[in-house]
N, C-alpha and C positions, 0 to 999 in steps of 0.2 A: 406517353403520359410523363408527368414530371417525376424525375427520379432524384433521390438524394445520393450522397456519396456511397451509401450502402445499398444502392440500387432498390430503394424502397419507394413506393408511392407516397406522395405528400398531399394533404388536403385538410378538410374540416371534419372534426369529430364531434362538435357540439356548438349550440346556439342558445343564448339567453338574452332576455330583453328587459328593459325598464320603460314603461310608458307612463307619463304623469296622468293622474286620475281626472283632471279637469277637462270636461268635454263640452263642446259646442256643437249642437245639432244644426246642420246647414239649413234645414227647413225653417227652424227658428230664426237663424241668422238672415235668411231671405226676408222674413216678416220684419225684422228689425231694420233692414237696410233697403227694403223695397226692390229686392232682386227676384228674378224669376226661378222659382224652385225647380220646375221641370228641366230647365236648361242646366242649372247648377247640378242637379242629381245626375244628369246624362254626362256632363262634361267633367265634373269635379269628383263627387262622391256623396256621402251621407253625413259625415261629422269629421271634426278634427279635435286634437288635444292642445291644451295650453299649459305651459309650465306654471308652477306655483311660485309664490313670492320668495320662498326659501330655496329655490332650485336654480341650477345652472347647468351648463353643459358637462362640467366636471362631476357634479353630484350624480347626474344621471348615468354618466359613463362608469363611475366607480360602482354604482349600485348594480349595473348590468354585469360588471366583472365579478363582483361578490357572488351574484346569483350563478354565473357560469361555473365559478370554483366550486360551489356548493352542490349544484345540480348534477355535476359530472365528477364529483369527488376528485378534483385536481389536487395534486401535490404542489403547492405553490413554489416550492424550492426547485422544481423542474422547469419552471417558466423562465426562460432566458430571453424573451423578446415580448414586450408589451407596447403595442403600437396604438396611437389614437388617430383616427381619421375624423376630421371635423372642419367646419367652416365657421363654427360659432365660438371659437376659443376667444377668451378676453385677456389673456396674458401673452404678450409678444416675446417672452423669453422662455418660460417653462411650458410644458405641454403634458405629455403622458406621464412624466415624473410626478405631477400633481395627483393623478389618478393612482399611481403606485403607492405614494405616501399615504393616501387615504385608505386604500385597500390593506396596506400592511398593518396600519394601526388597528383597523377593525378585526383583522385576523388574529393579531396578537392578543387582542381583548377576549377572543373566543378560544385562546389557548392553542392556536395553530401557528405554524411557521409562516414567516413572511415570504413574499415573492423573492426569488434569488437576488442577492446583492449584485451578482454579475449580469443582471438583466439589462438589455438595451431598452431604451425608453424614447423612440422617435415619435414625432407628431407629423402627420401627412396632411397637406392642405392642397387641394385643388377642387374647389367648389364640391359638388356632390360626388366627385370621384375619389376623394381622399381615402375613403375606407377601402376601395378596391386596390388603390396603390399600396395601402398598408398591408393588405392580404398578400399582394404579390411580394412585398418586402419581406414579410414573414416567411413565405415559402422558400424564398432564396436563402434566407438566414438558415432555415432548417435543412436546406440542401447542401449547405457549405459548413461554416464554422459552428453552427448550432445543431449539427446532426445529433440525433438521440434525445434532444430536449423537446420542449413544448413551447408554443407561442400563443399569445392572445392578442387579438386585434379588436378593438372596440370602436365602433361607429356611433357617434353622438352628435346631435344637432338640435337647434331651435330655429324653426322657420317662422319668422315674423314679418308681416307686411303692414304698412301703415293702413289704418282704418280708412275706408273709402277707396282704396286702390283696387285695381283688377286682380291683384295677388292675394288680397285678404282671405277669400274662401279656401285658398290652398295652403293655409298654415298648418303647423304641427310641431311636435316635439317628441323626442324619445332617444333610446340608445339600444343597440344590439351588439353583444359581444360574441366573438367567434374563437373557438379553441382549435388550433391547427397543430398537426403532428404527422409523423410518419405512419404508414398503415392506418389511415383515417377511417372512422367508423361511419361518417355520414356521407361524404362525397369526396372523390379524388378530383383534384384541380389539375387540369392539363395546360400548364403555361406554355410550353413549346408550341402548342397548336392555337394559341390565342392570337387575336388581331388587335392592333393599336392604331390610333389616329389622333392627331392634335393639330390645331391651327388657331392663331391668335385672332379674336373677333372683336376687340375693343370694348364694346358696350352691351353685349348680350345680357349679362348679369354680373354686377360687380358690388364690391363692398368697401369703397374707399374709407380709410380710417376717419376722415373729417366728419363722417356722419354722427359718430357718438363721442368725440372728444369733448370733454367738459360736462358731461351729463351729471345731473344731480342725483345722487344715490342716497340721499338722507332719509327718505321714507321706506324704500325697500332696497334689496340687494341687486336688483336687475339692472342690466345694461341693455338698452334697446338697440337692435342690430338690423335696422330695415335696409334692404338692398336697393340698388339702382338697377332697375330691370326694364326690358322692352319685350312684352309678351309675344307678339307675332314673330319678331325677329328671333326670339329664343327658340320658337318651335322650328324655324328653318335651320338654325344651328344644331339642334338636337337631331333632326333628320339627316342632315348632310354629314355629320360626324359619325352617325350610326352606319351610314352607307360606306364610308371610307374604312371604318374598323372592320366591317364585315368583308370588304374586298381584300383587306390584308390577310384575313383568316382564310378566305377562299384560295388565295395564292399559295399560302404556306401548306395548306392541305390538299391542294390540287383537287378542289371540290367543284362539282357542277352546282351552281347556286340554286337553281329551281329544284332539282332532285333533293339536294341537301335540306333545304327549308321545309320541304314536304315531309321529309323523313323524321323530323323532330316532333315529339309529342308535347314537350313542356319548355317554355321559355319564361325566364325572369329578367325584367329590365329595370333600369332606373325609372321610378314612378313619382313625378312631382304631383300629378293628379290623374284621374282616371283615363282621360282621352289621350294623353301624351304617348304612352307606350303602344297603344292601339294604332295611333298614326305612324309612329316610327317603324313598327313591324310591318304594317300594311304597305307602306312605301318601299320598304326593303323587298317584300314579296313582289311588288309590281316591277321593280328593277330587275329582280331575279328572273321572272318569266320573260322579260324583254330579251334575255340572252339564252332562253331555252329552246326547245325543239319546236316543230311546226304547230303542235297542239298548244304549247304554252303561248306561242305568239298569237295564235288565233283567239285564245281566251282574252289576252290583253287587247287585241283589236276589237273584240265585242264591246269592251268597256269604253274604248275610244269612240266608236261609232255612236254609242248611246250618248256620249258627252259632246258629240259633234266636233271631235278633234281627229285630225289626220294621224294615223298611227306612225307614219314616217316622221312627222314633226315631233311627235312624242319621243320616238327613239332618238332623234337628233338632240332633243333636250337632255335625255338621260345620258347620252355619250359626251355632252358638253362638260366642261370643267369650270362651273361658276365660281367667281371669287366672291364668296359669301361676305368676306370682310368689307368689300366695296359697297355692300348694301346697307352698312351701318352709316347712313347719311340721311339726316332728317329732311334734306331738300328733296330727295327722291321719293319718299313715302311709298317705297316698294320694297318690302322685306322678304319676298318670295323668290327663292332661287330656282324652284321647279314649278312654275304656275300651271303648266299643262298637266304635270303629274298630279297635282293637288286636285284639279278638276276632274281627272279620271278617277282619283281616289273616292270622290263623292259618289260616283256611280258604283264603284267596287263595294263600298259600305253596304249598299242595298242588295248585293248579290248573295246567292247561296254559298259561294266559295268563301265569303268573308268570315262567316261563322266557323267553318271548318279549318281554314288556313290561318286565321288570326285569332278570334275570340276563344276558340277551343284550346289552342296552344298556350294562351295567356290565362287560362281559367283557374288553375290551382292557386288557392290563397287569394284570388282577386276580390272575393266578396268581403273577406276580412279587411282588405286594404282600403275599402270604401270608408272605413271608420277611423283611419289613421291620419289622413292628411299627408303633408309632405314632410318627410323626415330627413331630407337632404342626403348625407352620406349613409344614413341608416335605412333609407327606403329600400334599396335593393336587398340587403340581408334580412330586413323585416318581411318582405314579400316571400323570400326563400323559407323563412321560419313558418309563416302561415301556409305556404304551399306544401311543405314536407308534412306538416300536420294534417292537412287535408288528404294528402296522398296516403298517409297511414291509415286514416279512417276508411278510405275508399280502397285501400290496397292497389293503388294505381301507378306505383313505380316499381321497377324491377332492378336487382343488382346488375351493374354494367351498363345500364341504360344511360344515354347521353342527355343531359339537361344543359341548354345553352343559357348563359348569363350575359347581360350587357349592361355595363356601367357607364355612366356619363357625367361629365362635369362642365358647367358653363365656363367659357373662357377661350378655347373650347377643347375638350379631349374626350375620347371614348375608348373603352376596353371591352372586347367581346371574348369571353373565356368559356370553353367547354368544361363542364363538370361531368363526372361519371359516378352514378349512385354506388355507394359502397355496399359490401356484404352485410354490415351491421347497421344499415340505415334505420331499421325499424326500432331498435333499442335506443339508438342515438336520438331519433326524432321523439320518442316517448318521454325524453327527459327535457325537451325544449320548454314546454309549458307556456307557449305564446298565447294560447286561447285563454289560459287562466289570467295572464297578465291583462288581456283586453277586457275581461268580464267586469272588473271593478272600475266604476266610473262615477264622477260627481258632475251632474248636469248643471251648467251655468245658466243663469238668467242673463238678461241684457246688461243690467247694471254690474253684475259680478264679472262678466266677460270684459266689459270696458275697463273696469278697474285693474284686473289682472293684465290686460293688454297694455295699459298705460303705465304699468309698473307700480301700482298701488295695491294696498291690502284690500281685499273684497269682503264686504259684510256678509255674515251668514254662512261662512265656511270654516268656522272654528271647530266644527264637530269632526273634521277630518284630521286625524293624528297620524303622522308618518310612522311606519313600522318596517324594521329591517331595510332601511334605506338612509342615504346620506342626505344631509341638509346643510345649508350655509348657516353657520352659527352666528357669525358677525363679520363685518368688513372693517379692516383696520383704518384708523384715522390719523395716526401719529405721523408727524412730518418734522421731527426734530433733528438737530445735528447729531446727537448721540444715538438716535434710533428712529427708523422710519418704517412703516408698513402701510402707508397710504394706498388704499384701494386693494390690498391684499385680502383675499377671502379666507376665512377660517371655517373648517368643516367639523361636523359632528355625525357620528353614525348612531342612528336611533334603532335600538334593538328591542 
């Protein structure tokens, strides 16, 4: 397990979240857009959240950090590392320091000390993996020069897609803050046993700056950040990077893949929508049993025969090393690196083993996640928050139990990291309050959704008054020789 210079375990002691209240029911959205609700429900989820007109990635991040400090009675002067993981930042110079400044002023207004002046304030960006990289950076800080202090990593994002695109039902917005320290109360993070993978994939999912340069912000504060993406190819990239990260961990820990995967009870993965983690974990299981004992291989062969596929051909595909980057070619129109495996997966989904080895292991918190949409960097910690709360209600986790987490970021990279449930996980979980955050919602009609999505104020929402959260007060317009604040956001804490 990860050790600091004082030979102490390091990990997570608390989680706190901010989710904007504006909600779109996907069944309603299907009616508005003539999409098939049964298919959307099965593949995507039930609903997603939309940011408000006075919200940005920084307001959500700062609100989550304030909640973390208050819910866990954190002494801000002990926080020597504040990391921001995001792919929705709108300032290409400052990052986490914006969040620190907002939080410091709100703390001082409440008569509390600010975060330490000696605090490091990095921003981590690698698509949806930025928050995991931020967590790893914080743990390394606490293990070395930051030993004895505390760290906060906040994951905050706004997932927006153009109306009419295939990504539109997978939108979302929110932030989750994590408190990290020695002798953690929620979960020990075992970095030495983790697995990593990365490979450049050109056009899986990108956000070139040219998309929003010169946008008119005169009516609202929002900058629209629609990605360039290729859905089927993105699934291939997610699956392939997951396999490589797991293989790295298997080698480090000298694990038997099939036995190890079966031994796990709980897994949390990056979740852009409902079906993606199910697919990633199911393919990982099929690859694992292909290297297993005779009984494992017989199970795999049974799926192959039902799919009309030669088991040896499937094994040859699994042992191959496809160049996924070469599939990023519009002339080929073939984005599948493992076509035989995906055909076998369709049979596996209908088997009794799929429930036990896949769905049951992904079950904790999964129902709550159906109403979140995609939170990019915050998707994984949000699922953990929901999962730990469900485990507390059901008393279904035990101190010392291993929980596997897998983060992923398009572009592409993946991190698979073992967590071990801490002795104090019940008290730490009781303070998360994720269910309370999810309870309050303002349901949008079609016109209100279109207005907020397009960066305009929506009629009929004036009744919602922010409370104990940050908002954008105004955006600077000055561009004079003696003073310029053009495009700079000014914030206010509404208490």
